[in-house]
C-alpha angles and dihedrals in degrees: 000000000000122000090247091053091051093049090049088064090070136067115238135210134166112269147102128300115236091204105050098017097233115146137203095034136108112287136169125220111257108168143312138248114229116198124215087258090058097254111149123213114186120222123210133177134210124236095264093051092045089055091049092050092046089053090051089051091048093052092046092052090048092052091050092046092242131133116261118229114187124211099050103106108133093015128103115261115270 
């Protein structure tokens, strides 16, 4: 699957990337940090970081002998 096809699996908004720290670029929601007091801080990642994390997921699936399904960052496992 091409990088553009992987990125097309996500919804994008303008924001800041939690992983590289860049701001005012297109990001996709990934997860959230919830503090012990219940405060919720959303985490989003830019396209470059999404592709890096997807590659990490692909290699992990390969090592475990499982099939890799892109586009599931921030979503529960299928």
